[in-house]
KETORKOL-140653 format. One record per residue: x, y, z of N, C-alpha, C in turn; residue in one letter. Coordinates in steps of 0.001 Angstrom, whole numbers, padded with zeros to 6 digits, always signed. Example, Ala and Ser with C-alpha at 12.3 -4.5 7.8 and 13.67 -1.06 7.14 Angstrom:
2
+013190-005690+007800+012300-004500+007800+013200-003300+007800A +012850-002250+007080+013670-001060+007140+012900+000030+007870S 
//
This chain:
410
+008155+078249-018370+007424+077164-017730+007369+075941-018641M +007133+076229-019933+007035+075115-020883+008357+074378-020988R +009480+075148-020924+010793+074534-021028+011075+073653-019805R +010665+074167-018650+010874+073398-017423+010103+072091-017469I +008862+072151-017982+008023+070947-018070+008649+069913-018984A +009211+070397-020117+009838+069468-021062+011049+068792-020426I +011843+069584-019714+013029+069040-019049+012623+067993-018012V +011539+068324-017280+011051+067390-016249+010607+066066-016869T +009889+066162-017987+009416+064955-018678+010581+064123-019168I +011608+064803-019745+012784+064090-020238+013510+063380-019101L +013631+064055-017975+014320+063468-016825+013570+062243-016313A +012235+062363-016266+011428+061234-015799+011529+060052-016747A +011563+060383-018060+011675+059314-019058+012993+058581-018921T +014091+059350-018733+015400+058737-018565+015463+057889-017289L +014806+058404-016225+014786+057667-014966+014019+056345-015106L +012874+056424-015820+012064+055235-016047+012817+054224-016891L +013519+054732-017903+014289+053844-018768+015380+053137-017986A +015983+053881-017062+017014+053263-016226+016449+052207-015314G +015226+052471-014806+014588+051505-013906+014212+050226-014636A +013855+050351-015918+013431+049189-016704+014599+048408-017283C +015779+048962-017175+016949+048290-017719+017189+046981-016969K +017284+045850-017671+017444+044569-016985+018723+044515-016161P +018574+043896-014962+019732+043769-014096+020706+042737-014676K +021964+042929-014426+022976+041993-014876+022924+040728-014030T +022862+039567-014688+022831+038290-013988+024204+038006-013385K +024202+037604-012121+025461+037295-011458+025933+035876-011770L +024961+035000-012078+025313+033596-012244+024866+033086-013605F +025776+032426-014286+025522+031894-015616+024818+030533-015499D +023587+030401-016041+022878+029115-015960+023678+027954-016542P +024417+028225-017611+025204+027155-018231+026293+026645-017287A +026890+027576-016524+027945+027179-015593+027361+026439-014382A +026207+026905-013941+025559+026252-012794+025052+024865-013191V +024539+024746-014433+024080+023463-014981+023111+022748-014032N +022022+023438-013694+021023+022896-012769+020219+021781-013443F +020051+020652-012750+019275+019533-013258+018317+019049-012178E +017126+018623-012596+016154+017998-011697+015735+016679-012329A +015627+015639-011512+015331+014315-012060+014433+013533-011109A +013676+012601-011688+012851+011668-010923+013566+010331-010907Y +013492+009641-009792+014200+008373-009628+013934+007448-010817N +014959+007069-011573+014748+006259-012789+014180+004878-012513P +014284+004390-011283+013715+003085-010941+012221+003057-011252V +011541+004212-011078+010083+004258-011231+009632+004570-012650F +010580+004774-013564+010277+004892-014992+009175+005922-015272D +009236+007059-014611+008280+008140-014861+006910+007928-014245G +006743+006858-013443+005455+006555-012812+005513+006923-011326Q +004545+007693-010875+004451+008044-009471+003426+007127-008810L +003868+006369-007802+002995+005416-007113+002568+006001-005769Y +001323+006463-005642+000859+006957-004336+001025+005924-003229P +000900+004642-003564+001059+003601-002553+002446+003647-001918S +003478+003892-002718+004847+003971-002198+005002+005200-001313V +004511+006347-001777+004629+007590-001016+003927+007467+000332V +002710+006931+000339+001929+006826+001566+002530+005805+002524L +002998+004701+002002+003553+003651+002857+004808+004121+003577A +005590+004967+002932+006861+005416+003505+006781+006788+004143L +005572+007329+004267+005416+008684+004797+005967+008826+006212A +005913+007758+006993+006385+007843+008374+007808+007377+008574G +008507+007014+007508+009881+006521+007650+010870+007673+007600S +012117+007364+007819+013185+008368+007841+013301+009027+006469D +013170+010379+006402+013281+011057+005092+014602+010811+004392P +015635+010445+005169+016951+010190+004570+017078+008785+004005A +016037+007972+004201+016074+006597+003698+016168+006585+002176S +016965+005672+001598+017070+005589+000126+015726+005383-000556P +014777+004707+000129+013470+004467-000467+012671+005757-000640D +013075+006808+000081+012368+008083+000005+012920+008992-001085Q +014018+008592-001706+014683+009446-002687+013977+009401-004039N +012807+010036-004111+012067+010047-005361+012640+011072-006339L +013085+012214-005817+013572+013296-006672+015011+013645-006308F +015725+014146-007297+017080+014649-007054+017292+015939-007833S +018080+016829-007258+018516+018042-007959+020036+018096-007868V +020671+018556-008925+022133+018654-008928+022544+019935-009634S +023689+020482-009217+024200+021723-009804+025650+021907-009404L +026318+022813-010111+027693+023175-009804+027690+024524-009092T +028357+024591-007956+028362+025831-007165+029161+026927-007879S +028548+028116-008056+029253+029188-008763+030213+029986-007874P +030162+029787-006562+031070+030490-005653+031097+029776-004305R +032098+030069-003521+032182+029499-002182+031029+030006-001329D +030404+029104-000604+029344+029494+000324+028065+029973-000330G +027845+029601-001584+026604+030010-002259+025399+029359-001573A +024314+030126-001504+023088+029623-000883+022130+029174-001986V +021831+027866-001992+020912+027298-002972+019504+027249-002377L +018535+027669-003171+017134+027468-002817+016414+026907-004028R +015746+025769-003836+014955+025148-004897+013491+025211-004485V +012660+025753-005371+011230+025848-005116+010510+024905-006077V +009741+023976-005506+008937+023051-006310+007502+023553-006285I +006972+023888-007452+005609+024430-007522+004590+023392-007075D +003407+023877-006713+002332+022986-006268+001651+022329-007469S +000970+021219-007176+000124+020531-008155-001070+019991-007392S -001902+019216-008042-003044+018639-007324-002620+017583-006310N -001349+017163-006354-000877+016137-005414+000165+016646-004424L +000627+017896-004568+001641+018395-003633+001492+019885-003399N +001990+020323-002237+002043+021745-001910+003356+022329-002433Y +003443+023674-002456+004716+024312-002762+005758+023817-001759V +006901+023420-002272+007961+022872-001432+009230+023692-001624T +009852+024100-000526+011079+024891-000594+012206+024105+000053I +013295+023977-000678+014471+023249-000211+015664+024193-000250F +016455+024234+000818+017576+025182+000876+018818+024524+001456Q +019969+024811+000837+021248+024291+001297+022358+025296+000988E +023466+025193+001708+024660+025996+001434+025641+025138+000640V +026220+025746-000421+027181+025051-001276+028576+025545-000917L +029356+024777-000181+030613+025296+000389+031670+025700-000636P +031824+024918-001729+033001+025117-002575+032635+025440-004017H +033226+026485-004522+033030+026871-005921+033557+025777-006855R +032773+025518-007938+033189+024551-008944+032868+023110-008601G +032388+022848-007383+032065+021487-006991+030617+021161-007362E +030392+019911-007775+029059+019451-008171+028354+018862-006952R +027122+019313-006713+026350+018854-005552+025048+018217-006021Y +024642+017167-005304+023359+016499-005567+022590+016369-004255T +021311+016709-004307+020451+016639-003121+019160+015911-003480F +018494+015411-002434+017209+014722-002602+016131+015451-001803N +015504+016461-002396+014469+017201-001670+013243+016338-001399P +012648+016513-000222+011419+015801+000144+010223+016680-000197S +009368+016169-001038+008191+016925-001480+007131+016923-000383V +006456+018052-000217+005320+018149+000712+004062+017693-000032K +003668+016460+000242+002558+015864-000502+001208+016237+000102W +000193+016231-000726-001193+016358-000271-001704+014934-000067K -001519+014421+001132-001767+013007+001382-003224+012619+001148Y -004155+013486+001506-005568+013167+001279-005849+012947-000204D -005222+013752-001042-005418+013587-002487-004760+012312-003001N -003622+011965-002430-002982+010705-002815-003875+009519-002457L -004534+009583-001286-005448+008512-000900-006574+008340-001916Y -006968+009436-002538-008156+009414-003400-007833+009118-004867R -006600+008883-005191-006259+008620-006595-006639+007193-006953T -007787+007025-007556-008254+005697-007956-008144+005507-009461R -007677+006528-010185-007395+006426-011616-006089+007138-011913Q -005459+006723-012983-004181+007326-013351-004383+008722-013914Q -003338+009524-013891-003378+010880-014452-001956+011418-014550G -001831+012703-014836-000512+013316-015015-000384+014547-014123F +000832+014786-013651+001148+016040-012967+002429+016608-013572I +002494+017922-013619+003692+018635-014058+004289+019355-012864D +005548+019064-012581+006248+019691-011465+007362+020580-012002L +007407+021824-011510+008431+022775-011913+009406+022989-010767T +010685+022790-011023+011756+022994-010051+012506+024271-010443F +012432+025291-009607+013113+026563-009882+014320+026702-008967T +015473+027015-009576+016737+027113-008851+017093+028578-008595C +017348+028909-007340+017811+030238-006947+019179+030093-006282Y +020090+031006-006640+021382+031099-005983+021482+032494-005369I +021675+032547-004059+021732+033844-003351+020553+034739-003737N +019366+034127-003784+018101+034804-004087+017945+035209-005552D +018881+034851-006407+018742+035148-007831+018231+033905-008559E +017153+034066-009338+016645+032945-010119+017620+032620-011235E +018084+031395-011258+019108+030987-012214+018528+030133-013336V +017660+029182-012981+017167+028248-013996+015940+027529-013456D +015222+026844-014349+014120+025993-013912+014024+024776-014822L +013469+023702-014237+013287+022461-014980+011871+021947-014716K +011290+021314-015736+009944+020761-015625+009997+019232-015710N +009219+018588-014856+009097+017136-014892+007622+016780-015027L +007298+015902-015965+005928+015393-016095+005932+013929-015638R +005041+013627-014690+004944+012272-014153+003547+011716-014381L +003492+010415-014582+002228+009706-014717+001912+009085-013359N +000935+009650-012640+000618+009064-011345-000386+007929-011521Y -000242+006916-010669-001030+005708-010765-002149+005700-009725R -003045+004734-009809-004053+004540-008780-003377+004108-007485S -003924+004524-006347-003372+004122-005056-003522+002623-004838V -004415+001972-005571-004562+000512-005497-003443-000214-006222N -002668+000501-007006-001628-000132-007807-000373-000320-006969E -000010-001569-006793+001141-001921-005969+002248-002485-006850C +003399-001808-006940+004507-002393-007702+005056-003617-006986P +005240-004692-007726+005857-005897-007170+007360-005877-007394L +007746-005492-008595+009168-005350-008915+009311-004320-010021S +010429-003611-009993+010721-002579-010992+012132-002812-011512L +012270-002874-012824+013573-003119-013446+014227-001785-013801A +015494-001667-013439+016279-000472-013777+017661-000931-014209A +017905-000849-015512+019170-001341-016037+019278-002842-015841G +020368-003276-015259+020574-004708-015027+020013-005165-013685S +019455-004224-012902+018937-004548-011583+017416-004608-011568Q +016882-005484-010707+015449-005540-010458+015213-005243-008983T +014384-004257-008726+014124-003820-007360+012815-004434-006868H +012900-005113-005734+011749-005811-005169+010890-004859-004325N +009585-004827-004594+008670-003988-003832+007529-004804-003215F +007687-006113-003119+006606-006928-002565+006341-006616-001097R +007334-006023-000419+007124-005598+000962+005967-004604+001068W +005608-003984-000059+004551-002976-000058+003176-003586+000233L +003041-004915+000087+001775-005562+000465+001387-005184+001892F +002398-005067+002753+002118-004797+004165+001463-003438+004377S +001612-002525+003428+000988-001205+003567-000523-001269+003406A -001014-002305+002746-002452-002455+002552-003123-003126+003754Y -002320-003711+004636-002843-004214+005903-003106-003007+006797V -004354-002847+007220-004727-001644+007978-005461-002035+009257N -004684-002278+010308-005260-002666+011588-006033-001532+012260E -005900-000322+011735-006596+000826+012321-007848+001208+011529E -008268+000360+010608-009440+000715+009805-010670+000864+010701H -011452+001921+010499-012604+002176+011379-013687+001112+011329P -013733+000290+010294-014726-000778+010222-014471-001884+011253Y -013219-002048+011663-012843-003258+012391-013513-003350+013757I -013695-002241+014458-014338-002308+015773-015728-002929+015682D -016501-002526+014684-017834-003103+014523-017740-004577+014119Q -016769-004903+013286-016578-006294+012878-016279-007177+014092I -015437-006684+014985-015113-007459+016183-016354-007674+017045L -017201-006665+017124-018468-006824+017849-019328-007894+017195T -019401-007866+015870-020181-008872+015138-019624-010276+015350D -018307-010386+015385-017685-011694+015599-018036-012228+016984I -017985-011380+017984-018349-011811+019340-019811-012244+019396L -020657-011532+018679-022089-011873+018665-022354-013222+018008N -021437-013663+017135-021608-014973+016491-021331-016119+017451Q -020640-015842+018559-020517-016816+019632-019388-017812+019542G -018531-017717+018560-017422-018670+018473-016324-018365+019491N -016183-017132+019883-015330-016720+021003-016116-015696+021804V -015784-015594+023088-016477-014597+023909-015616-013400+024257N -014360-013439+023843-013459-012288+024017-012223-012499+023148R -011505-011405+022924-010251-011464+022176-009112-011271+023168F -008245-012288+023262-007193-012263+024275-005786-012300+023673V -005682-012235+022354-004360-012284+021738-003642-013563+022092G -002434-013430+022709-001631-014594+023078-001712-014930+024569Y -002649-014359+025264-002685-014514+026720-003127-015896+027176Q -003846-016647+026339-004426-017917+026793-003927-019129+026024S -002766-019039+025382-002170-020191+024730-002550-020364+023271G -001920-021379+022656-002042-021584+021215-003460-021982+020798E -004130-022792+021616-005482-023197+021264-006403-021988+021167K -006261-021058+022106-007090-019855+022090-006765-018987+020875A -005502-018985+020466-005118-018228+019262-005847-018785+018046V -005819-020096+017894-006483-020722+016739-007999-020494+016771R -008583-020493+017972-010017-020252+018075-010363-018814+017657E -009512-017876+017986-009743-016491+017558-009641-016371+016043Q -008664-017079+015457-008520-017052+014000-009726-017728+013351V -010200-018845+013958-011395-019491+013418-012594-018542+013466F -012722-017771+014541-013845-016835+014658-013816-015802+013538A -012604-015348+013176-012473-014425+012046-012847-015140+010756I -012392-016385+010625-012700-017212+009455-014211-017370+009280W -014883-017700+010386-016335-017904+010347-017042-016611+009930Y -016535-015491+010419-017124-014205+010041-016979-013973+008533Y -015794-014261+007972-015572-014057+006537-016510-014924+005709A -016722-016182+006157-017672-017046+005460-019087-016485+005556L -019444-015988+006725-020785-015422+006921-020978-014158+006103S -019894-013448+005895-019955-012232+005080-020132-012574+003604R -019725-013777+003200-019867-014199+001809-018754-013688+000908G -017544-013578+001450-016415-013094+000650-015992-014173-000336I -016015-013859-001606-015697-014823-002658-014402-014449-003367T -013854-015405-004073-012602-015176-004802-012875-014444-006109Y -012100-013406-006356-012201-012648-007597-010818-012156-007962S -010292-012646-009069-008906-012354-009431-008807-011110-010293S -008826-009955-009642-008560-008689-010336-007153-008266-009962I -006245-008300-010910-004854-007958-010612-004220-007064-011668S -004790-007007-012878-004180-006263-013977-004412-004761-013826C -003482-003985-014365-003601-002537-014396-003254-002052-015799T -003439-000733-016021-003131-000142-017326-001770+000546-017318A -000894+000113-016442+000424+000741-016329+001187+000608-017645N +001652+001744-018227+002330+001678-019526+003794+001260-019448P +004366+001237-018239+005783+000937-018103+006059-000532-018383S +007022-000790-019264+007434-002158-019556+008439-002668-018533R +008858-001784-017634+009842-002173-016627+009192-002527-015292K +007862-002401-015228+007161-002577-013960+006306-003832-013963A +006392-004575-012858+005483-005680-012588+004593-005225-011440N +003309-004980-011718+002427-004361-010727+001166-005201-010544V +000474-004929-009451-000778-005632-009169-001762-004680-008505Q -003024-004821-008879-004094-004063-008236-004470-004776-006941H -004443-004044-005824-004802-004612-004523-005984-003831-003947I -006994-004563-003512-008159-003930-002890-007851-003570-001439R -008413-002447-001005-008285-002053+000385-009278-002822+001250F -009072-002742+002559-009902-003461+003514-011386-003187+003291F -011758-001924+003167-013175-001578+003014-013721-002034+001667D -012865-002141+000654-013324-002622-000654-013647-004113-000593E -012824-004879+000124-013124-006300+000314-014413-006448+001116V -014542-005659+002168-015728-005739+003031-017000-005389+002256Y -016957-004285+001529-018169-003803+000855-018512-004610-000388N -017501-004986-001160-017742-005691-002418-017771-007203-002258N -017291-007695-001105-017298-009130-000800-016532-009937-001844K -015462-009351-002351-014622-010019-003343-013169-009812-002974Q -012345-010830-003245-010924-010726-002910-010135-011749-003699A -008936-011358-004128-008005-012353-004644-007119-012808-003479N -006090-013571-003756-005300-014143-002666-004653-013062-001793C -004123-012011-002411-003486-010951-001640-004529-010136-000880V -005627-009774-001557-006680-008994-000905-007174-009689+000360D -007417-010990+000263-007935-011736+001407-006910-011801+002533A -005632-011962+002184-004583-011932+003204-004577-010590+003928C -004707-009509+003161-004753-008166+003732-005941-008034+004687V -007098-008544+004283-008318-008446+005093-008141-009184+006419F -007727-010445+006353-007553-011236+007566-006449-010654+008454F -005330-010281+007847-004196-009774+008625-004553-008489+009361A -005388-007649+008757-005793-006402+009407-006541-006685+010703S -007472-007635+010660-008246-007976+011862-007345-008661+012891I -006468-009554+012430-005551-010225+013350-004673-009229+014097M -004143-008266+013363-003294-007252+014000-004074-006473+015058R -005338-006209+014786-006160-005431+015713-006316-006147+017049K -006404-007478+017027-006610-008212+018278-005298-008712+018877I -004179-008228+018349-002891-008516+018965-002151-009717+018443G -002620-010320+017349-001914-011456+016757-000871-010968+015763L +000026-011863+015375+001165-011499+014526+001062-012226+013180K +000439-011606+012186+000298-012261+010878+001536-012102+010007P +001679-013036+009094+002768-013026+008111+002154-013342+006754V +002504-012570+005739+002042-012869+004384+003190-013534+003625I +002929-014723+003112+003933-015458+002332+003636-015242+000853F +004617-014708+000153+004450-014371-001260+005309-015301-002097V +004668-016004-003033+005359-016854-003994+005166-016272-005393E +005821-016813-006413+005740-016200-007750+004323-015972-008259P +003398-016870-007985+002046-016711-008533+000963-016797-007460C +001338-016655-006209+000343-016831-005157+000821-016152-003871H -000135-015880-002984+000163-015400-001639-000778-016099-000671A -000258-016459+000486-001113-017056+001508-000720-016505+002872Y -001588-016741+003835-001425-016109+005141-000824-017082+006146L +000024-016539+006992+000525-017269+008147+000324-016414+009389G +000460-017052+010542+000404-016296+011796+001125-017095+012868Y +001724-016371+013795+002401-017034+014903+001367-017445+015939Y +001488-018681+016431+000544-019167+017429+001040-018895+018847T +002228-018306+018970+002766-017950+020279+003451-016599+020177D +003484-015866+021272+004025-014502+021248+005532-014478+021025K +006222-015608+021268+007673-015670+021077+008078-016067+019661N +007084-016217+018772+007337-016475+017355+008050-017817+017108R +007722-018804+017896+008357-020113+017682+007587-020963+016683R +006260-020814+016649+005433-021709+015842+004562-020907+014874H +004572-021360+013626+003758-020742+012586+002588-021644+012222L +001454-021028+011969+000312-021733+011386-000038-021017+010081A -000761-021704+009215-001064-021150+007895-002564-021111+007661F -002947-020288+006685-004359-020182+006333-004472-019823+004852L -005070-020703+004079-005325-020437+002662-006649-019671+002573E -006555-018362+002493-007742-017509+002612-008699-017635+001434T -008221-018086+000282-009115-018182-000882-010160-019280-000714T -009966-020166+000255-010932-021253+000475-012267-020712+000984I -012292-019471+001450-013584-018879+001847-014575-018883+000687T -014083-018934-000521-014972-018889-001695-015549-020260-002043S -015156-021313-001329-015665-022646-001649-017141-022794-001292W -017602-022014-000334-019026-022001+000005-019463-020547+000150V -020774-020335+000087-021299-018983+000253-022460-019054+001247N -022174-018732+002491-023192-018840+003536-024426-017975+003270F -024264-016715+002829-025469-015911+002561-026361-016534+001488P -025766-017114+000443-026564-017750-000604-027244-019020-000084E -026540-019766+000747-027141-020958+001344-028360-020573+002184M -028232-019500+002955-029331-019073+003816-030543-018631+003003E -030279-017995+001875-031383-017563+001008-032161-018749+000435K -031492-019891+000313-032118-021053-000322-032940-021911+000654S -032927-021564+001946-033650-022365+002933-035146-022400+002617L -035749-023560+002854-037194-023680+002609-037987-023119+003795D -039285-023290+003750-040154-022707+004781-039858-023266+006165A -039290-024468+006230-038961-025084+007518-037530-024774+007966D -036855-023912+007196-035476-023563+007552-034477-024645+007241G -034791-025501+006257-033904-026585+005879-033316-026334+004482R -032146-026891+004256-031502-026757+002947-032136-027699+001940L -032425-027216+000730-032856-028122-000347-031744-029127-000646P -032096-030258-001212-031129-031327-001451-029965-030866-002328Q -030266-030094-003360-029181-029680-004258-028167-028792-003554E -028633-027948-002612-027704-027107-001858-026925-027940-000846E -027586-028929-000257-026889-029816+000670-025804-030602-000062L -026091-030996-001298-025102-031735-002093-023844-030902-002336D -024009-029588-002519-022855-028719-002743-021945-028681-001514K -022579-028684-000336-021808-028622+000908-021288-029983+001334A -021939-031058+000854-021651-032407+001348-020200-032831+001126A -019580-032356+000061-018208-032788-000234-017203-032282+000797K -017612-031332+001629-016726-030807+002661-017104-031339+004048Y -018116-032208+004138-018602-032720+005406-018352-034219+005511L -018392-034750+006728-018291-036195+006915-019667-036830+006681T -019658-038125+006442-020928-038836+006241-021808-038749+007487E -021169-038791+008649-021925-038705+009901-022620-037344+010029A -021929-036302+009639-022514-034959+009720-023689-034817+008750Q -023523-035352+007565-024603-035283+006574-025831-036046+007077I -025579-037238+007661-026684-038048+008169-027399-037343+009326E -026615-036703+010186-027214-035972+011296-028138-034863+010795Q -027681-034168+009764-028506-033072+009247-029768-033611+008571Y -029621-034657+007791-030780-035227+007083-031830-035753+008055K -031351-036304+009177-032281-036879+010151-032908-035827+011056S -032492-034590+010909-033057-033520+011720-032396-033344+013059G -031303-034088+013324-030600-033957+014602-029576-032820+014589R -029479-032113+013481-028569-030977+013360-029314-029830+012683M -029235-028647+013285-029882-027466+012705-029004-026893+011597T -029578-025973+010842-028785-025309+009796-027622-024542+010412F -027844-023874+011558-026769-023135+012215-025635-024077+012609E -025997-025234+013131-024975-026219+013505-024248-026747+012273Q -024998-026969+011196-024385-027423+009947-023384-026397+009439L -023777-025145+009520-022899-024078+009036-021597-024025+009857R -021723-024214+011172-020525-024203+012009-019628-025389+011697T -020233-026562+011510-019440-027751+011173-018761-027582+009819E -019461-027001+008879-018897-026764+007556-017730-025781+007640L -017900-024724+008446-016819-023755+008635-015601-024413+009259A -015822-025316+010213-014704-026024+010855-013954-026897+009853R -014697-027618+009050-014060-028487+008063-013217-027680+007079Q -013764-026573+006625-013033-025735+005673-011842-025055+006345L -011991-024673+007596-010882-024065+008342-009734-025061+008473F -010060-026301+008776-009013-027318+008876-008300-027510+007539D -009059-027515+006457-008443-027643+005126-007563-026434+004821R -008084-025249+005121-007328-024022+004849-006067-023960+005688A -006120-024533+006899-004960-024512+007794-003871-025468+007321S -004273-026576+006697-003299-027581+006245-002856-027369+004802A -003552-026522+004072-003399-026407+002622-001966-026061+002202Y -001300-025173+002950+000008-024672+002520+001178-025240+003316N +000919-026229+004183+002016-026801+004971+003132-027340+004082D +002748-028144+003110+003744-028768+002232+004450-027719+001373E +003687-026743+000889+004276-025676+000072+005311-024892+000865T +004978-024581+002113+005914-023827+002948+007194-024630+003194Y +007041-025903+003529+008229-026730+003779+009114-026821+002537R +008476-026923+001376+009243-027042+000129+010011-025762-000189A +009451-024620+000217+010061-023333-000148+010685-022599+001040N +010832-023308+002155+011322-022659+003369+012679-022003+003178R +013566-022656+002463+014897-022085+002222+014792-020808+001398E +013880-020778+000439+013694-019558-000369+013205-018407+000499H +012264-018692+001398+011747-017639+002275+012831-017094+003195F +013749-017957+003608+014821-017538+004521+015933-016777+003810A +015988-016878+002485+017031-016225+001696+016641-014773+001435D +017324-013843+002079+016976-012421+001950+017296-011854+000572T +018113-012570-000210+018416-012103-001563+017388-012588-002568T +016470-013447-002125+015456-014028-003002+014258-013083-003072Q +013924-012592-004262+012839-011613-004392+011486-012252-004705S +011481-013448-005291+010224-014065-005696+009513-014756-004536L +010264-015065-003482+009679-015674-002290+009914-014726-001121Y +008829-014201-000580+008934-013206+000481+008115-013632+001696Q +008703-013487+002864+008007-013740+004125+007817-012382+004791Q +006623-011835+004667+006361-010466+005093+005750-010454+006491L +006598-010246+007476+006157-010161+008864+005636-008743+009092D +004340-008600+009251+003730-007269+009282+004237-006456+010465I +004368-007090+011620+004829-006347+012800+006226-005782+012595E +007131-006573+012034+008494-006098+011799+008531-005007+010734L +007712-005161+009702+007700-004173+008627+007098-002836+009067L +006306-002845+010141+005704-001602+010616+006747-000571+011044R +007974-000990+011273+009026-000045+011633+009334+000913+010488K +009037+000488+009258+009308+001320+008088+008058+001596+007259Q +007144+000629+007212+006007+000716+006299+004721+000950+007087V +004069+002071+006820+002833+002410+007518+001601+001924+006725Q +000483+001710+007432-000751+001361+006698-001199+002532+005823P -001697+002212+004660-002322+003242+003826-003718+003473+004389I -003933+004633+004973-005168+004904+005701-006365+004928+004764S -007504+004605+005344-008747+004578+004568-009308+005974+004409A -009874+006248+003237-010631+007469+002985-012061+007068+002721T -012923+007318+003671-014290+006824+003592-015249+007935+003186L 
//
């Protein structure tokens, strides 16, 4: 019995040893030479704004090619499977293709399954590590790791240099225009309550009605007290990137601050909601708003949105005396934007503060409407030149075919 037990133990040991013996690899990692890379245009920086803006576009579009994998096929008809591990910004992603010819080098652009809600919430930079594992015919052959520096979703690349080329990304401004923002319905109600228009009709009632709707939005922005604040710098470490911090619609609304681009985004979002066609004009150091006054796009009007900061209606209202009148020093601040007749009417009591505020808004609207006429005429040829990157005419409606709004996370 003892001899039988010993034999049994020896047999089991030999069987176990055989089971633990490593399997022979069918494919040599050196021959396969698997590589994973991040698009060099982005210089190791992941921009959530780019990912979100292009989420609804064709996955085969060159703008979507953030990652690439390449390898040499070890046999005819080999089945490639690449598994990208999850991170705080993406789910596990599996990519599979057939490699028809042995010895041929193949390159693919796998589309990552992003966690879009998390991308929306990235308001500070950080790092993610992505692991790309290569399988051939279900055998693990190799893996590669990529570390990326992800940026704030507010960070908008304007241009990115790669070698001798500079890639223009100013079209990304249109992604910050969000005509579907949940705040806008209430804003439109508030605008109607102010009485400058009694309905929103888009282009149904002619050019004059279009301008009146834009004025109503203008008056609302003045009443909201939106002031100019030039926050544009970021902590991006890339020396190849020209980037700008852009506030979202709700950030402009809540903080009542905007630079030239932020204000264009704010106005354009509301315009789009009521059926108007806004255009953002981008110059080397400035951006201003345009809009078509007719549905056939024959006539453009302009609006210098930063002029909203020339007066502050909420502060003026706070300064009213017990009789609801402006103190002289506050009237003096507004007087430079009013006619002498208007000032005299107010001083004599023939004009109320509400009427003064409307007249002041009209005067500033007229200035804002005329402010960029000469600039546009001077640079019209640059805007029409599609090879010109420093001057961009961003028609939001046309860009919507490729660029989606970056949705709000409230």
